[in-house]
N, C-alpha and C positions, 0 to 999 in steps of 0.2 A: 717626422713632423717638421713642417716648414717653420723656420725662424724668421726669415725675411725674404723679400723678393723685390727685384727692380727690373723694369723693362724699359726699352727705348725703341721707338719706331717700329713697334710690334702691332701691325694692323691699325685698329682704331686708337691705340694707346701711344701717344707721342712720347711721353716720359712720365713714368710712375715709379715711386719708391715707397714700399710698405715694410716697416720694421716692427720688431717685437710682437710677432704673431703669437697667439695663444691656442688653447684647445678649441675654442669657438671663435670664428672670425667671420666678419660680414662685409660684403661689398655692396655699396649703394650707387645709384646713378640713373639718369634718364636713359631712354632708349638710344642706342647708338654711341654710348660713351665707353663701351668696351668691357662691361662686367663679365659677360660670358667668354669673351676673348681672353681675359686675364685668367679666369678659372681653367680654361682649356690649355693655355700656355703652361700653367703650373702643373696641370695633370700630365701633359706630355713629358715634362721633365722628370716627374716622379715615376711614371710608368716605364720610362727609359732606364732609370736607376734600378727598378724592380726586375726588368727583363734582362739586363746586362749580366752576362756569365751565369745565367740560370740553366741548369741542366746541360743539355748538349748543344745549346745555342752558341755557335762560335763567332757570330757577327761581332764586329767591333762596335764601340759605343756610338760612334758617329753614324754608322749605318742604321742602327736601331733608332736613334734620334731623328734622322731625316725621314725614315719610314713612318714614324709616328706623327711627325709634323705633316707629312704629305697626306696621310689618311685621316687625320683629325681636322685639318683646315681645308683639305680637298682643293688645293690649288694646282694648276698645271705644272708649275715648278715651285719649289719652296721659297724662292726669292720673291714670288708674288705676295707672300705674307708680309714682307717688309713695307713700311709706310712709304708712299710716293713722296719724293721731295723735288724741289725745283732743280737743285744742282745735281741730283741723283748720286750724291756721294755719301749720304747718311746710311749707315748700316743698321740692321736690326741687332739689338743687344738684349740678352737675357742673363740675369744673375740671380741665384737663389742659395740661401743657406738651408740645407736640408739635413735634418738630424744633427748630431754633434760633430761629425767628421767630414761632411760633404758640403763643399761650396762650389756649386756647378755654375759655369758661365760659358756662353757661346755667342757667336756673332756671325752674320753673313749679310751680303748685299743683295740687291734686287736682281742681279745677273746670275745668282746661284741657281743651278738646275736641281742638284741633288746632294752633292758632297759638301759637308760642312767642315772647313779646315780649322777654324778657330774655336777650339774647345779646351777648357781647362777645368781642373777639379774633378776629373773622372774618378768615380769611387773604385777602390781596389777590389771589392766584392759586390755582389748584387744585394739590393735591399730585399730582405726575405719576406716582408709583408706584402699584401695585396691591397691596392687602393681602388677606388671606384668613383665614377661620376654619375650622378642621378640627374638626367635631363629634365626639363620642364614638363615634357610629355611622358606618359607612361610607356613601358616597353614590353610588358608581359604579353599582350595580345598580338604584338608584332614580332615576337621572338624569332619564330621560324623564318619569316620574310627577311628579317635583318640578317640572319646568318647566311641564308641562301644568297642574298644580294652581294654579300662580301666574299664568301668562300667559293661560291660557284660562278657567279656572274662577274665578280670583281668590278663592280660599278660604284661610282660616287652616288651619294644620296644619304646613307646612314653613315655618319662619321664614327671614329673610334670610340667616342663616348657611348654611343648606342651599341656598337658591336662588342666592346669589352663587357658591357653590362648583360647583353643577351647571352654571351658565353658563360658569364659568372652564374647566371640562373640555372645553368645545366649541372652545376656541382650537386652531387647527391646530398640529401639531408644527413647530417651526422648524428649518430646515436650518442647517448650520454648526456650528462647535465652540463650546461654552460655555467659560467661564473654567476654568482648571485645577481650582480648588477645587470648582466646581459639577460639573464632569465627574467628579472623584474621588468626590464625595458621591453622585452617581447610580450610579456603579460599585459603591460600598459598599452602597447600597440594593438593587441587583440581587443582589449576593452574599448579603445578609441574607435576601432573600425567595426566592431561587432562580429569579429571572426578573423579568419586568415586565409591566404591563398595556399593551395596545395596542388600537387601534380599527380595526375593519374599515370603511373608508370607503364601501364599497358598501352595506353593511347598517346602518351606523351603530351597530354593536354592539361592545361590549368583550369582550375575551378575554385570557387570561393565557398568555404564551409563556415557557416555562422556558428554562434555559440550554442545553438540548439542542434548542431550536427546536420543542419539542412544544407544541401549542396546547390550551387547556382552556376550556370554556364558563364564562362569568362566574358562573353559578349554582353551580358546584362548587368555586369558589375560596374559601379561608378568609376570614372577615371581617377578621381582623387584616391579612392580606396586601392585601386591597382597600383598607383604610383607609390604610395606610402607602404604598401604591403611588400614591395621589393626590398626594403630595408629589413623587414622581418625575415624574408627568405635568405638574404645574405648573412644574417646572424645565425639562422638555423642551419645553413650548410657550412658554417665556419669559414666562409670566404673572407669575411671581415674578422680581424683580430685587434687586440689592443694597440698594435703599431699602425693600423690602417689610417689613411686619410680619406675622408668622404667629402666629395665636392657635391653641392646640391644647387642646381640652378632653379630659382623660383620655388622655394619649398612651399610657398602658399598656393601654388597653382592647383585649381580644382578642389580646394579645401574650404570648408566653412570656417569663419573666424574662430569659433570654439575649438575646432579641430587643430587649427594653426597653433593655438596656445598650448594645447596638449602635446602637439608634435615637438614644439620647442622644449617642453619639460623633458620629453623622452631623449631629445638630442643632448640636453644638459646631463642627463643621467648617464648616457653612453660616453660622454666626454670624460667622465670620472674614471672610466676604465682605461684611459690612455689614448683613445681614438681622437683624432683631430677633425674638426668640421670647418669647411670653408664654403660659405654660402653667398649667393647673389640674390638680391630681392628688390621688389618695388613696394613691398607691403608695410604699411604703418603698424599692422598687427604683429608682424615678425619683429620689427624694430622695437616696438614698445614692450613686448613680452621679454625680449632679450635684455632690454634695459632693466626691467623689473628683476629678472634672474641675476643679473650682474650686481644689482644693488642688494638684493636679499642675501646672496652668498658671498658678496665682496670678491667676485672673480673677475679677472680681466677678460673683456670681450672687445678686441680691437675692431675698429670700423674704418674702411677706406671709402671715402665719398668721392666718386668720380664726376667731374664736370667737363664741359666742352673745352675749356681753356686751362683748367687747373684741377688739382685734387687736394683733399684735406684728409687728415687722419686724426682719430681721437679714440677714446676708450669709454665704453658704456658704463664701466665701473665708476667713472668720475662724473659723468653727466650725460644728458640727452641734448646735445648741442643743436643749433639751427642747421637744418639741411632741407633739401627740396620736399622730402616726404613729410616732415614735420610742418614745414611752411604751408603745404597745401592743406593739411588737416586743420591748421589754424585758420586759414583762409576760408575754408568751408564753414567752420564754426562762426566766424565773424559774419559771414553772409546770412547764416541762420539767425543770429542775434539781430541783425538789421531788419530781417523779414518780420521777426516777432515784435520788434519795437515799432 
C-alpha cells in the first residue's frame, strides 16, 4: 500500500507531493495536468517491486524498472519521460513510501538511454501481491490483439497497463469460496451489471451471461459493462488479493450515474478487505459519492487536485472543498437559476 509519493520533472508533472494516502485515494485535474501520468508512475514503481526477485527472474532492480518505464510510457529512450527544461539540468525524480519497509526513490536525466544509476531503497525481497491498472477503455474484447501486439510483434501501441491486464485475465477461475467481503462485492457487481463475463474454455472467447443464464457475444455487450466486469474476473481468478493496489483511470467512463454510485459503494466494500484504490477522475458523481461515503463512515479519502501551476491536497472526510469539478457544477446551477428567473 502506498503511504506517500512525490515526483519532480516527471512528464507533465513539474513537482507534486502527496502524503498520508489511505485505502481509497482520488486524483482530480483538467486534461493535460498529469493525472494518468502520476498513476502510471506509481504503477511502474509498484510492479517493479512485485517482479523483483520473483521466481527465476535474475534481473536486477534497475533493469526491471527501466524496462517497465520503457513499455509503460513508450518513449524511444527513458530520458524522454523527463520534463524538458531550459537549462537541461533538471533530472526526473520519483520517491514513494510503499508498504511499511520500502521507501523507493530513483532519478535520471534527459540523456538517459536505458540504465538508471541513481536508485535507493530497493526492497530486499519481492512484493508478493499482484496489483493492476484498469484503463479508461475496456480491454476484454481486445485481449488477444493486445497480447499478440506485445509478445509477437513487440510494437508500441498498447502500454504495460493494457498488457498486464490482458495477461491477468488469462488466470484460470479459482474454485472455492472467497472471503465474505469479496463474495459480497462480486454479488453486488453482478447485480449492478445484470450478470457477469465468463470465458468459453474451448474457444477461449469471452461472453456475457445475464442473471437468467442467457449468453451474449462479447461484441454486443456495452463497454461500461465490459470494463467493470474486469474487476469481477480478477476477483474470481484470485489475481487480486487483500494486499493488491488497484489503479483506475476514469472509473466513470461509459457508466450511467447510478452505476457510478454503485461502483463506488463496491470499491469502498473492497477497500475494507485491505485493497488500496488509487483513481483519477473528471466526474462530479465520483467525487460527490466518495465524499458521502467518507462522511458516512468517517473514513479518510485523500484527494490530490492537480492544476497547471500548482496542486492542492485535502481529505473528503473533512469537507468537499472548492475545486474545478465542484466549481463547474455550481456554475451550471447558477446558469440554470438565471434562466428560470
